[in-house]
N, C-alpha and C positions, 0 to 999 in steps of 0.2 A: 343141828349145830351150825354156828355162824360160818365156820370154815367150809363145810359141805355146801352151804347155800351160795357162798361166794364162788366156789369152783363151778357149781352147776350153772349159775347165771353167766359166768364167764365163758363156759362151753358154748352157750347159745350165741354170744357175741362173736366168739372166734369163728363159728360157722358162717356168719355173715361176712366177716373179713375174708375168709377163704374163697367165698363165692365171688367177691368183688375184685380180688387180686390173686392171681394164680401163684402157686408155689414156684413155678418155673420163673415167672417174672421177679418174684421176691428174691430168689437165689441170685439172679442177675444183678439186682440192686445191691444186695449184700456183698457180692464179690467186687463191686466197684468202689466200696468204701476204703478209705485209708486204713493202713494197718492199725489194729487195736493198740492202745496204750497198755502198759504193764500194770494191771491192777494189783497183782500180788506184791510186786516190789514196792509199790506205794504204801503198803501196810506194814513195812518193816522199818525199824529204827530204834533209837534209844528211848524215845518217849512213846506213850500210847498215841497212835495215829487216829485221826478223826475223819470218818466218812460222814459228811453232812448231807441230810436228805431234803430234797425239794418235794414238799408234801402239802397239799391243800386241805385234805380232810381225812377222817378215818371213821370206821363204823362205831368205835367206842366214844369218840369225842365230837363227831359231826365236823363242821367247818372249824379248822384250826387257824387258818390264815385268811381272813376275809379279803384283805387287800393283796391278792395273790398275783405276783408277776414272776413266773419261773425263771426267766432270763436274768432279771435284776437280782433275784435271790442267789442264783448260781454265780453271778459276777461278784457279789459280796462274799460268798464262800471262797471263791478262787483268790480274792484279794486279801484274805485274812488267815491264811496258813492251814487250811484243811488239806487233807491228803488225797481225797477222792470225793466224788459227788454221787449220791444215790438219787435216782429220779423215779418217783412213783408213776407208773404208766397205767395202772388199773383204773378204768373209767367209771364203773358203776358205784363202787363203795368208797373209793378214795379220790374221785374226781380228777384222776390223772389222765395223761394222754401220751401216746407215742410221739406226738408232735412236740411235746415239751422236751423230750430227749433230743430230737433233731434240732430244735431251735437253740437249745443250750450248746450243743456240739458246735453248731455254726457260729454262734455269738461269741464263744470264748476263743475261737481261732487258735492262734499259736500259744495262748495261755491256758489251753484246755487241760484239765485234769482227767484222770481215768473216770469214766462214767459207768455206774452200775445201773443197769435196767432192772427195776424192781416190779415184779408182777407175779401172778400165780401161774407159773409156766408148767405146762404138762404135755406139750405137743412140739414136735420138731419145727412146725411152722413158726411157732413163737420164737424159737432160737434164731432162725433166719430173719425174722421180723425185727428182733432186738438189734442184730448186727446191721440191718438195712437202715435203721433209724439212728445209728451212731453209738450204740452201746459197746463198751470195751469189755464188759463183764456182765454177768447176769445172776439173779437169785434163783436157786433151786430149793424148794421146800420139801424136805423128806416126808413130811406128814401127808402130802398129797400125791406121792409117787411110789410106785413099786421099786424094789431094788433094781430090776431090769430096766425100767424106764429111766431111773436116775442114771444108770450107766450109759444108756443111749444118749440122753441129753448132754451129759458131761462129755462124752466122746465127740459129739457133733460140735459142741462149743469149743473144745480144744482144737478140732480140725479148722475152725474158723479163726483161731488165734485168741479166743476169749477165755478168760479164767472165770470160775464160778464161785460164788459164795453159797455154800451148801448149808442150809439152815436146819437146826435140830432144836427140840424142846425137851427131850428126856433121854434116858439111857438107851432105850431100844432104838430110837432114831439115830442116836450117836453111833451105835454099833453098825447100823446100815451105812451111815456116811463114811465111817472109817474103813469099811469093807469095799468102798468104791475108790476111784482115783482122786477124790476130793483133796485138794491141798489146803483150801481155806474153809474152816469150819465156823459157821455163825451160830452162836448160842442165843436163841431168842428168849428173853426173860418174860415174854408175854405168852400165856397159854392160848393157843389159837382156837381152842374149843370154848373157852369161857371169856377170853380177852382180859383176864386178870394178869397183873404184872408182879413179879418177884425177882429182884436183881440177884438174889442168892442162888437162883438157878445156875448162873455162871459159876459161882463159887463151888457148887456141887459137881458140875460136869467138867470143869477145867482139868482136875487131876487125871481124868480118864482119857485125855487127848494127848497123843504122843508129841514130843518136842519138835518133830520135823513138820508139824502142821502150823499154819497161821490161825490164830484164834481171835474171833471178833465177837464182842458182846453187843446185843441189840435190845432196844426197848427199855424204858424206865430209867434211863440215865439222865439225871436232872442237874447235877452241879459238880463242883470240884471235888467234894468229898466222895462222891460216887466214883469219879475218875481215879482217885487215890486208892480206893478199895480194889478196883479192877486191876490197877497196876500191881498191887500187892498179890493178887490172885494169878498173875502171870498172863494177862490178856495183852494181845498185840495191838488191837484197834477196837474202836467203838463205832457203832452206827447210831446216830442221833437225829431224830426228826422233830418230834413234837416240842421238845424243850427249846429248839432253835426257832421253829416256826411261830411259836407263841411268845417269843421274847420281844420286849419293846425295842431293843436294838440288837440285831443279829451279830454284828461285829463285836460288840461288847461281850455278848454271851460266849462267843467263840474264845475270846481272850481269857474269860473266867475258866472255861472248861480246860483249856490248854495250859 
């Protein structure tokens, strides 16, 4: 399956990073970062909030944005009313980089929005790594974690002041997420075993999520009509990457969506 291969390949790459930079040094760098911004608060409001993603490629589409400048894309997002920015840091399949996270954090300066580090996180080293490179929050995918590991990574993230977007794809994963301390539940409309997309996944799972959680719909959100459906279904925020990255004019596309 695609997801298993991504995780297996990332395990090898993580091993190299651990050998090159010790956990002790990484903790020191992470502790020296400014306090994280409040990702959870940024997702609350009267309208659906938009988490805009900086994403060059994906396994399903290949290169999405050939003329890829992560800092300029993030500046466009920050200047056009998005609530937070997701930065794809997975290198092998999405051509992302932790340096994109760091560069965006530095470039936005006092105009910085909460940054979500988006990767296939399964090790405490990666949590410290995300914080060290400037993430205010990070993605945790229930499909690749045991309930115990989810609790461990959530707990460490909260100790470091970061909130987590805990991602689910079906009822069983949602039950695991709700049994944890997850405050923000992401419903991914993309099946990570087949990479097919169905936005009604959010419609099906939303009624099962208690009202005290923040709900984010991810993947397959293309236009204003999708946004209106999601608002009707009681979603607090959306995470959009490909529709923005492939748009002829990103600022115009944001205005359409919002």
